[in-house]
C-alpha positions in Angstrom: -112.2 44.7 -109.2 -109.1 44.3 -107.1 -108.2 40.9 -105.8 -106.0 40.7 -102.6 -104.4 37.4 -101.8 -103.2 36.7 -98.3 -100.3 34.6 -97.3 -101.7 31.5 -95.8 -98.5 30.1 -94.2 -98.8 29.8 -90.5 -96.8 31.9 -88.1 -94.2 30.0 -86.1 -93.6 31.3 -82.6 -90.7 29.8 -80.6 -91.8 27.8 -77.6 -91.1 28.9 -74.1 -88.5 26.2 -73.7 -86.6 27.4 -76.8 -86.6 31.0 -75.5 -85.3 29.8 -72.1 -82.6 27.8 -73.7 -81.5 30.7 -75.9 -81.5 33.1 -72.9 -79.4 30.6 -70.9 -76.9 30.3 -73.7 -76.6 34.1 -73.9 -76.1 34.3 -70.2 -73.3 31.7 -70.3 -71.7 33.6 -73.2 -71.9 36.9 -71.2 -70.3 35.3 -68.1 -67.5 33.7 -70.2 -66.7 37.2 -71.6 -65.7 38.2 -68.0 -63.2 35.3 -67.9 -61.2 36.7 -70.8 -58.6 39.4 -70.3 -57.6 41.4 -73.4 -55.0 44.1 -73.8 -55.1 47.0 -76.3 -51.7 45.8 -77.7 -49.7 42.7 -78.4 -47.2 41.8 -75.7 -45.7 39.2 -73.4 -46.7 38.4 -69.9 -43.6 39.2 -67.9 -45.0 38.8 -64.4 -48.0 36.7 -63.2 -49.3 37.2 -59.7 -52.3 34.8 -59.8 -52.7 31.2 -60.8 -55.2 29.7 -63.2 -58.6 29.4 -61.4 -57.8 32.0 -58.8 -60.7 34.2 -57.6 -59.9 37.8 -58.4 -61.8 41.0 -57.9 -61.4 44.7 -58.3 -58.3 46.4 -56.9 -58.7 47.5 -53.3 -56.5 50.6 -53.5 -53.3 52.0 -54.8 -51.2 49.4 -53.0 -52.9 46.3 -54.5 -50.8 43.9 -56.6 -51.7 43.6 -60.3 -52.9 40.2 -61.6 -50.2 40.3 -64.3 -47.7 42.5 -66.1 -47.9 42.7 -69.8 -45.1 44.3 -71.8 -44.8 45.3 -75.4 -41.3 44.0 -76.4 -41.3 44.9 -80.0 -39.9 48.3 -78.9 -37.7 48.5 -75.9 -36.9 51.6 -73.9 -33.3 51.7 -72.6 -32.2 54.2 -70.0 -28.4 54.4 -70.2 -26.1 56.3 -67.9 -23.4 57.9 -70.1 -20.0 58.9 -68.7 -19.3 62.6 -68.6 -16.5 62.3 -71.2 -18.9 60.8 -73.8 -22.0 63.0 -73.2 -21.1 65.5 -75.9 -21.2 62.8 -78.6 -24.8 61.7 -77.7 -27.5 63.6 -79.6 -31.2 62.9 -80.4 -31.5 60.9 -83.6 -28.1 59.3 -83.3 -28.0 55.6 -84.2 -26.4 53.4 -81.5 -25.3 49.8 -81.3 -25.5 47.9 -78.1 -25.2 44.4 -76.6 -26.9 42.8 -73.6 -25.6 40.0 -71.3 -28.7 37.9 -72.0 -27.7 37.5 -75.7 -23.9 37.2 -75.8 -22.4 37.8 -79.2 -25.6 39.4 -80.6 -25.6 43.1 -81.6 -28.6 45.3 -81.4 -29.3 48.7 -82.9 -31.4 51.6 -81.8 -31.9 55.3 -82.0 -31.5 58.0 -79.3 -34.9 59.5 -78.9 -34.2 61.9 -76.0 -31.3 63.1 -73.9 -32.3 64.0 -70.4 -29.5 66.5 -69.6 -29.8 65.5 -66.0 -27.4 64.3 -63.3 -28.6 62.1 -60.6 -27.3 62.6 -57.0 -26.4 58.9 -56.8 -24.2 59.2 -59.9 -22.6 62.4 -58.6 -21.6 60.6 -55.4 -20.1 57.8 -57.5 -18.1 60.2 -59.5 -16.9 62.2 -56.5 -15.3 59.1 -54.9 -13.4 57.8 -58.0 
């Protein structure tokens, strides 16, 4: 003979009020997720075109102003015009030291990643008048 014992504990179903409260909390959490802007990299906000609490929407074309500008400053890209006399000494992979007016007395180091081998018309005009 086989004896089967059933679990006699009662089932507990959440009440309608509890379900509505949970759904309302989920809805608020979903709405709050739209209020957070995240970037795929760490950076610093360098330009902000909206204020806290401003109503924003999708861009309305190519001429629309971005809400903010975020820049990754752990690695900077410098574009440096090099005088003609010094061009031969600049090669990819060369280490360079430089200073910037914003940090007087502080030296920075970098590496040349690419040489454009290009002359700009504006620079040609400058050189032709000197």
